[in-house]
LOZA-446194 format. One line per field, with one value per residue (C-alpha): residue number from 1; residue in three letters; y, x, z. Coordinates in nm, 2 decimals, padded with zeros to 4 digits. Layout:
<sites>
pos = c(NUM ...)
code = c(ALA ...)
y = c(Y ...)
x = c(X ...)
z = c(Z ...)
</sites>
This chain:
<sites>
pos = c(1 2 3 4 5 6 7 8 9 10 11 12 13 14 15 16 17 18 19 20 21 22 23 24 25 26 27 28 29 30 31 32 33 34 35 36 37 38 39 40 41 42 43 44 45 46 47 48 49 50 51 52 53 54 55 56 57 58 59 60 61 62 63 64 65 66 67 68 69 70 71 72 73 74 75 76 77 78 79 80 81 82 83 84 85 86 87 88 89 90 91 92 93 94 95 96 97 98 99 100 101 102 103 104 105 106 107 108 109 110 111 112 113 114 115 116 117 118 119 120 121 122 123 124 125 126 127 128 129 130 131 132 133 134 135 136 137 138 139 140 141 142 143 144 145 146 147 148 149 150 151 152 153 154 155 156 157 158 159 160 161 162 163 164 165 166 167 168 169 170 171 172 173 174 175 176 177 178 179 180 181 182 183 184 185 186 187 188 189 190 191 192 193 194 195 196 197 198 199 200 201 202 203 204 205 206 207 208 209 210 211 212 213 214 215 216 217 218 219 220 221 222 223 224 225 226 227 228 229 230 231 232 233 234 235 236 237 238 239 240 241 242 243 244 245 246 247 248 249 250 251 252 253 254 255 256 257 258 259 260 261 262 263 264 265 266 267 268 269 270 271 272 273 274 275 276 277 278 279 280 281 282 283 284 285 286 287 288 289 290 291 292 293 294 295 296 297 298 299 300 301 302 303 304 305 306 307 308 309 310 311 312 313 314 315 316 317 318 319 320 321 322 323 324 325 326 327 328 329 330 331 332 333 334 335 336 337 338 339 340 341 342 343 344 345 346 347 348 349 350 351 352 353 354 355 356 357 358 359 360 361 362 363 364 365 366 367 368 369 370 371 372 373 374 375 376 377 378 379 380 381 382 383 384 385 386 387 388 389 390 391 392 393 394 395 396 397 398 399 400 401 402 403 404 405 406 407 408 409 410 411 412 413 414 415 416 417 418 419 420 421 422 423 424 425 426 427 428 429 430 431 432 433 434 435 436 437 438)
code = c(MET THR ALA ILE ALA PHE LEU ILE GLY VAL LEU VAL LEU VAL ILE GLY LEU ALA VAL SER ILE ALA LEU HIS GLU ILE GLY HIS LEU LEU PRO ALA LYS LEU PHE GLY VAL ARG VAL GLY GLN TYR MET ILE GLY PHE GLY PRO THR LEU TRP SER ARG ARG ILE GLY GLU THR GLU TYR GLY VAL LYS ALA LEU PRO LEU GLY GLY PHE ILE SER MET SER GLY MET TYR PRO PRO ALA PRO GLU THR ASP ALA PRO PRO THR ARG ARG SER ARG LEU PHE ALA THR MET ILE GLN ASP ALA ARG ASP ALA ASN ALA GLU THR MET ILE ALA GLY ASP GLU ARG VAL PHE TYR ARG LEU PRO VAL TRP LYS ARG ILE VAL ILE MET LEU GLY GLY PRO VAL MET ASN LEU ILE LEU ALA PHE VAL LEU SER ALA VAL ALA VAL SER ALA ILE GLY VAL ALA GLN GLY THR THR THR VAL SER SER VAL SER GLN CYS VAL ILE PRO ALA ASP ALA GLU ARG ALA ASP CYS GLN ALA SER ASP PRO VAL ALA PRO ALA ALA ALA ALA GLY ILE ARG PRO GLY ASP VAL ILE LEU SER ILE GLY GLY THR ALA VAL SER THR PHE ASP GLU ALA ALA ALA ILE ILE GLN ARG SER PRO GLY GLN ALA LEU PRO VAL VAL VAL GLU ARG ASP GLY VAL GLU GLN THR LEU THR ILE THR PRO VAL SER THR GLU ARG PRO VAL VAL GLY ALA ASP GLY GLN PRO GLU VAL ASP ALA ALA GLY ALA PRO LEU TYR ARG THR VAL GLY PHE ALA GLY LEU SER PRO GLN SER ALA LEU VAL PRO GLN PRO ILE TRP ALA GLY PRO GLU ALA THR VAL GLN GLN VAL GLY GLN VAL ALA GLN ILE MET VAL GLN LEU PRO VAL ARG ILE TYR ASP THR ALA VAL ASP LEU PHE THR GLY GLN PRO ARG ASP PRO ASN GLY PRO LEU SER VAL VAL GLY ALA GLY ARG LEU ALA GLY GLU PHE ALA ALA VAL ASP ALA PRO ILE LEU SER ARG VAL GLN ALA ILE ILE GLY LEU LEU ALA ALA LEU ASN ILE ALA LEU PHE VAL PHE ASN LEU ILE PRO LEU LEU PRO LEU ASP GLY GLY HIS VAL VAL VAL ALA LEU TRP ASP GLY LEU LYS ARG TRP PHE ALA ARG MET ARG GLY LYS VAL ALA ARG PRO VAL ASP ALA THR LYS LEU VAL PRO VAL THR PHE VAL VAL VAL VAL LEU LEU ILE GLY MET GLY GLY ILE LEU PHE LEU ALA ASP ILE PHE ASN PRO ILE GLN LEU LEU)
y = c(-03.37 -03.24 -02.95 -02.88 -02.96 -02.66 -02.41 -02.42 -02.37 -02.11 -01.94 -01.99 -01.84 -01.58 -01.51 -01.54 -01.27 -01.03 -01.10 -01.02 -00.69 -00.63 -00.73 -00.50 -00.15 -00.24 -00.27 00.14 00.22 00.18 00.32 00.62 00.60 00.60 00.87 01.10 01.10 01.19 00.88 00.93 00.59 00.24 00.07 -00.28 -00.30 -00.04 00.09 00.14 00.10 -00.19 -00.13 00.17 00.21 00.51 00.50 00.83 01.02 00.71 00.56 00.17 00.03 -00.26 -00.20 -00.38 -00.52 -00.72 -00.61 -00.41 -00.15 00.13 00.44 00.84 00.96 01.35 01.58 01.30 01.56 01.94 02.24 02.31 02.64 02.95 03.02 02.75 02.84 02.86 02.53 02.46 02.37 02.03 02.02 02.09 01.77 01.65 02.00 01.91 01.57 01.74 01.96 01.67 01.50 01.84 01.89 01.56 01.58 01.90 01.76 01.52 01.82 02.05 02.37 02.44 02.07 01.96 01.60 01.56 01.30 01.51 01.73 01.43 01.29 01.06 00.80 00.79 00.80 00.53 00.33 00.40 00.28 -00.02 -00.06 -00.31 -00.48 -00.57 -00.71 -00.94 -01.07 -01.11 -01.29 -01.53 -01.62 -01.74 -01.95 -02.09 -02.23 -02.37 -02.53 -02.62 -02.73 -02.75 -02.98 -03.10 -03.17 -03.49 -03.70 -04.07 -04.28 -04.66 -04.81 -04.96 -04.87 -05.09 -05.35 -05.32 -05.69 -05.62 -05.44 -05.18 -05.01 -04.63 -04.58 -04.80 -04.57 -04.85 -04.91 -05.25 -05.54 -05.79 -06.15 -06.04 -05.77 -05.93 -05.97 -05.64 -05.72 -05.61 -05.88 -06.14 -06.08 -06.10 -05.73 -05.66 -05.41 -05.25 -05.38 -05.09 -05.11 -05.06 -05.09 -05.18 -05.27 -05.27 -04.87 -04.76 -04.55 -04.35 -04.16 -04.37 -04.09 -04.25 -04.59 -04.52 -04.33 -04.63 -04.84 -04.64 -04.63 -05.01 -05.18 -05.55 -05.58 -05.77 -05.60 -05.74 -05.51 -05.54 -05.50 -05.52 -05.68 -05.77 -05.64 -05.90 -05.79 -05.99 -05.98 -06.03 -05.97 -05.71 -05.71 -05.40 -05.39 -05.16 -04.94 -04.57 -04.30 -03.99 -03.71 -03.44 -03.07 -02.87 -02.73 -03.10 -03.10 -03.35 -03.22 -03.29 -03.23 -03.01 -03.16 -03.14 -03.49 -03.61 -03.75 -04.04 -04.25 -04.55 -04.62 -04.94 -04.99 -05.22 -05.16 -04.98 -04.71 -04.53 -04.46 -04.05 -03.89 -03.48 -03.48 -03.18 -02.99 -02.78 -02.44 -02.29 -02.40 -02.23 -01.87 -02.03 -02.12 -01.81 -01.62 -01.80 -01.77 -01.38 -01.39 -01.62 -01.38 -01.08 -01.22 -01.27 -00.90 -00.77 -00.99 -00.87 -00.71 -00.98 -01.25 -01.06 -01.04 -01.44 -01.50 -01.31 -01.54 -01.84 -01.67 -01.66 -01.97 -02.21 -02.28 -02.44 -02.16 -02.12 -02.26 -02.02 -01.73 -01.46 -01.51 -01.33 -01.38 -01.59 -01.78 -01.86 -01.87 -02.19 -02.30 -02.30 -02.48 -02.77 -02.81 -02.84 -03.13 -03.32 -03.67 -03.67 -03.64 -03.35 -03.23 -03.24 -03.07 -02.75 -02.77 -02.67 -02.37 -02.26 -02.24 -02.12 -01.80 -01.76 -01.72 -01.46 -01.27 -01.30 -01.12 -00.87 -00.76 -00.78 -00.61 -00.34 -00.25 -00.12 00.23 00.36 00.57 00.48 00.12 00.18 00.16 00.48 00.69 00.54 00.72 01.03 01.06 00.96 01.25 01.49 01.40 01.46 01.76 01.92 01.80 01.94 02.29 02.28 02.19 02.54 02.74 02.72 02.62 02.34 02.31 01.97 01.78 01.82 01.49 01.56 01.66 01.25 01.21 01.20 00.91 00.77 00.75 00.62 00.34 00.26 00.19 -00.01 -00.25 -00.28 -00.36 -00.70 -00.74 -00.76 -01.02 -01.21 -01.24 -01.37 -01.66 -01.76 -01.80 -01.96 -02.08 -02.12 -02.29 -02.67 -02.75 -03.06)
x = c(00.05 -00.22 -00.06 -00.02 -00.39 -00.41 -00.25 -00.43 -00.75 -00.60 -00.53 -00.79 -00.96 -00.79 -00.87 -01.20 -01.24 -01.02 -01.26 -01.59 -01.42 -01.29 -01.66 -01.81 -01.65 -01.69 -02.06 -01.99 -01.79 -02.05 -02.36 -02.08 -01.96 -02.36 -02.46 -02.17 -01.97 -01.61 -01.39 -01.06 -01.00 -01.07 -00.85 -00.80 -00.67 -00.54 -00.17 00.06 00.00 00.18 00.05 -00.16 -00.28 -00.49 -00.74 -00.91 -00.96 -00.99 -00.68 -00.66 -00.50 -00.41 -00.30 -00.07 -00.33 -00.64 -00.84 -01.14 -01.13 -01.28 -01.34 -01.29 -01.59 -01.58 -01.74 -01.91 -01.96 -02.10 -01.83 -01.80 -01.96 -01.77 -01.82 -01.88 -01.86 -01.53 -01.49 -01.47 -01.17 -01.37 -01.46 -01.11 -00.99 -01.34 -01.34 -01.02 -01.10 -01.45 -01.21 -00.94 -01.26 -01.33 -01.03 -01.02 -01.33 -01.22 -00.93 -01.13 -01.37 -01.21 -01.33 -01.63 -01.68 -02.04 -01.97 -01.97 -02.15 -02.40 -02.55 -02.73 -03.09 -03.14 -03.23 -02.92 -02.66 -02.86 -02.83 -02.47 -02.40 -02.63 -02.45 -02.16 -02.39 -02.64 -02.30 -02.20 -02.57 -02.57 -02.23 -02.36 -02.66 -02.43 -02.16 -02.49 -02.61 -02.29 -02.26 -02.56 -02.69 -02.41 -02.19 -02.48 -02.52 -02.43 -02.68 -02.72 -02.85 -02.98 -02.67 -02.57 -02.24 -02.29 -02.50 -02.54 -02.55 -02.73 -02.95 -02.86 -03.11 -03.12 -03.01 -02.70 -02.36 -02.21 -02.15 -02.03 -02.29 -02.30 -02.42 -02.78 -02.86 -03.08 -02.99 -03.06 -03.33 -03.12 -02.80 -03.10 -03.28 -02.92 -02.85 -02.51 -02.29 -02.29 -02.66 -02.82 -03.19 -03.49 -03.78 -03.96 -04.28 -04.39 -04.29 -04.03 -03.71 -03.48 -03.29 -03.20 -03.43 -03.73 -03.61 -03.56 -03.92 -04.06 -03.92 -03.99 -04.36 -04.32 -04.24 -04.31 -04.43 -04.27 -04.11 -04.04 -03.71 -03.56 -03.19 -02.98 -02.65 -02.40 -02.64 -02.89 -03.21 -03.29 -03.60 -03.55 -03.77 -03.66 -03.92 -03.79 -03.86 -03.95 -03.68 -03.72 -03.48 -03.43 -03.69 -03.51 -03.59 -03.61 -03.28 -03.10 -03.12 -03.25 -03.59 -03.68 -03.94 -04.06 -03.82 -03.53 -03.51 -03.44 -03.79 -03.82 -04.06 -04.10 -04.01 -03.89 -03.54 -03.32 -02.97 -02.90 -02.60 -02.62 -02.34 -02.27 -02.33 -02.33 -02.67 -02.73 -03.03 -03.34 -03.17 -03.39 -03.23 -02.92 -03.10 -03.32 -03.09 -02.89 -03.26 -03.23 -02.90 -02.94 -03.17 -02.94 -02.65 -02.86 -03.01 -02.63 -02.59 -02.82 -02.68 -02.33 -02.21 -02.36 -02.13 -01.85 -01.86 -01.94 -01.65 -01.37 -01.50 -01.47 -01.16 -01.02 -01.22 -01.12 -01.52 -01.59 -01.74 -02.04 -01.97 -02.26 -02.10 -01.85 -01.53 -01.27 -01.06 -00.82 -01.11 -01.27 -00.91 -00.85 -01.21 -01.10 -00.79 -00.96 -01.20 -00.95 -00.75 -01.06 -01.03 -01.29 -01.34 -01.21 -01.53 -01.67 -01.41 -01.42 -01.86 -01.79 -01.49 -01.73 -02.00 -01.81 -01.71 -02.06 -02.17 -01.87 -02.02 -02.33 -02.17 -02.05 -02.39 -02.58 -02.25 -02.23 -02.55 -02.61 -02.69 -02.35 -02.08 -01.82 -02.08 -02.18 -02.53 -02.46 -02.43 -02.77 -02.88 -02.71 -02.90 -03.23 -03.22 -03.08 -03.36 -03.61 -03.45 -03.48 -03.82 -03.91 -03.80 -03.99 -04.30 -04.25 -04.11 -03.71 -03.42 -03.24 -02.87 -02.69 -02.63 -02.31 -02.22 -01.84 -02.04 -02.04 -01.69 -01.62 -01.97 -01.72 -01.41 -01.64 -01.77 -01.42 -01.28 -01.54 -01.48 -01.11 -01.19 -01.42 -01.23 -00.88 -01.11 -01.19 -00.88 -00.72 -01.04 -00.98 -00.58 -00.57 -00.97 -01.07 -01.42 -01.43 -01.67 -01.45)
z = c(00.86 01.10 01.18 00.82 00.76 01.11 00.97 00.59 00.78 00.93 00.65 00.44 00.71 00.72 00.36 00.33 00.61 00.43 00.12 00.35 00.46 00.10 00.02 00.30 00.18 -00.18 -00.04 00.07 -00.26 -00.49 -00.38 -00.31 -00.66 -00.83 -00.59 -00.70 -00.38 -00.39 -00.27 -00.19 -00.07 -00.04 00.21 00.31 00.67 00.89 00.97 00.75 00.37 00.24 -00.15 -00.31 -00.64 -00.79 -01.01 -01.12 -00.78 -00.55 -00.43 -00.35 -00.13 00.18 00.49 00.76 01.01 00.83 01.10 00.93 00.63 00.56 00.23 00.26 00.15 00.09 00.35 00.59 00.86 00.77 00.78 01.13 01.23 01.25 01.60 01.89 02.28 02.41 02.58 02.99 03.13 03.20 02.81 02.64 02.61 02.45 02.20 02.08 01.97 01.82 01.63 01.50 01.38 01.22 01.02 00.94 00.76 00.63 00.46 00.27 00.09 -00.23 -00.23 -00.47 -00.43 -00.34 -00.38 -00.05 00.18 00.42 00.08 -00.01 00.11 00.37 00.17 -00.02 00.29 00.44 00.14 00.15 00.54 00.48 00.16 00.38 00.66 00.36 00.14 00.44 00.46 00.07 00.11 00.41 00.17 -00.10 00.21 00.33 00.03 -00.08 00.24 00.25 -00.12 -00.29 -00.03 00.19 00.58 00.74 00.78 00.83 00.54 00.53 00.47 00.82 01.01 01.31 01.50 01.87 02.04 02.34 02.47 02.76 02.97 02.93 03.29 03.32 03.29 03.14 02.68 02.72 02.69 03.01 03.02 03.15 02.87 02.62 02.27 02.02 01.75 01.45 01.56 01.62 01.29 01.10 01.01 00.93 00.88 00.51 00.44 00.28 00.41 00.20 00.34 00.69 00.78 00.38 00.40 00.16 00.34 00.18 00.54 00.85 01.00 00.83 00.94 01.24 01.30 01.24 01.45 01.74 01.66 01.69 02.01 02.00 01.64 01.41 01.12 00.78 00.64 00.31 00.31 00.03 00.05 -00.20 -00.45 -00.39 -00.18 00.14 00.35 00.74 01.02 01.32 01.62 01.82 02.22 02.45 02.58 02.75 02.64 02.70 02.58 02.38 02.30 01.99 02.04 02.08 02.54 02.74 02.90 03.30 03.47 03.77 03.99 03.75 03.68 03.32 03.14 02.97 02.71 02.58 02.22 02.02 01.99 01.71 01.77 01.42 01.40 01.01 00.81 00.77 00.46 00.31 00.13 -00.04 00.06 -00.14 -00.23 00.01 00.30 00.37 00.32 00.55 00.82 00.79 00.88 01.22 01.22 01.20 01.45 01.68 01.65 01.75 02.06 02.18 02.05 02.27 02.54 02.46 02.82 03.00 02.76 02.76 03.12 03.17 02.93 03.19 03.45 03.25 03.16 03.52 03.69 03.40 03.32 02.96 02.77 02.60 02.27 02.12 02.30 02.10 02.03 01.83 01.49 01.72 01.81 01.43 01.31 01.55 01.49 01.07 01.22 01.40 01.16 00.89 01.12 01.22 01.07 00.86 00.49 00.32 00.16 00.54 00.67 00.34 00.44 00.84 00.74 00.43 00.70 00.99 00.73 00.63 01.04 01.06 00.79 01.01 01.26 01.08 00.94 01.26 01.47 01.19 01.24 01.59 01.63 01.79 01.58 01.45 01.38 01.04 01.28 01.40 01.09 00.97 01.26 01.27 00.87 01.00 01.32 01.02 00.80 01.13 01.24 00.85 00.85 01.19 01.01 00.72 00.94 01.05 00.76 00.89 00.76 01.01 01.00 00.89 01.17 01.32 01.44 01.52 01.84 01.88 01.92 02.26 02.25 01.99 02.12 02.48 02.22 02.08 02.39 02.55 02.12 02.24 02.60 02.49 02.20 02.44 02.68 02.38 02.22 02.59 02.63 02.29 02.38 02.74 02.77 02.36 02.31 02.22 01.98 01.86)
</sites>
């Protein structure tokens, strides 16, 4: 049953990723058609075509390798100049690559048809190229809203899950009670698993965090606790004991002093653990989380070469990988499978997979904004360069030729090789040294 759940999780991830790619390309397709550009193909995947159908002037299809997609717009680049300097022996390879790109571009254009991409105003070209990443961002907003607001986030409720029988010192490296350990206040007060806490110290509580905050700031104080047990309200008295607990920062990690020693603070302790439940959050919580993740992913992208190097080192040394580091499609599929197979309520598993799909769309959004060809961000830079060049020409009373981006094909080739190499490292790492989250 666990293996079946794992496979279902992987399948859901693959389908979700394919839908994300399809919507990304629709984000390019719709404004291209709106602005009158002739679109010859809309394809999901690469390699041999598995299925296609022509509707109007556009062929829609699916290819064998579902690792991306593309639309073929007429005249992505201007026609090649009639005369070019003859290539030197060293540049002959690059010249061949440039000519191949020009030939492929020429095949997309029809004589007399001016519905070509490069003739559009700069702002329209930018809208077309940003349409794909923006579609991924919109999808991330929607998925996050579903995961956070429609399904909910796991939170501690006011229903007691377990009651500690003793108070174990914070520096004790054990979890079992000993005869010398004092009885935990909750156990001494008679609180039982299944009790629902209604109020503490005269203050009504609706979440476990609210109850814990009152307990932590009240060491040594006798607090009346109203609980509901078997449908009947009872009032008990609990006196939290003072205990030392590690100081935890906003990132969830223990804080340390200048010497590297853990920091502790004195708080009240009762010995209660809550039952967890999915609690729907306000509708704006999903978008807020998405914006925060965009910033986090952007930081990862800025440090991508270093992160890939660290991943390679971890791969060969066997060290645990950074759970916040980059991963390949294989790693994402593996996580989806683990989320689906974990021993948890089905709704919790669904929420985790939806959250993972939202994170992947955020990654697609940020990654495609990198200002390098062949990524969408690279095409935006070319459009801006072309607009700036024409503006300077107008200022001097001249007419500038459109920017011939085919000359950047050698740079594009290097970028593609680097991306394939980094993808290969992540692929191997996700197989032999996967990220462990569960």
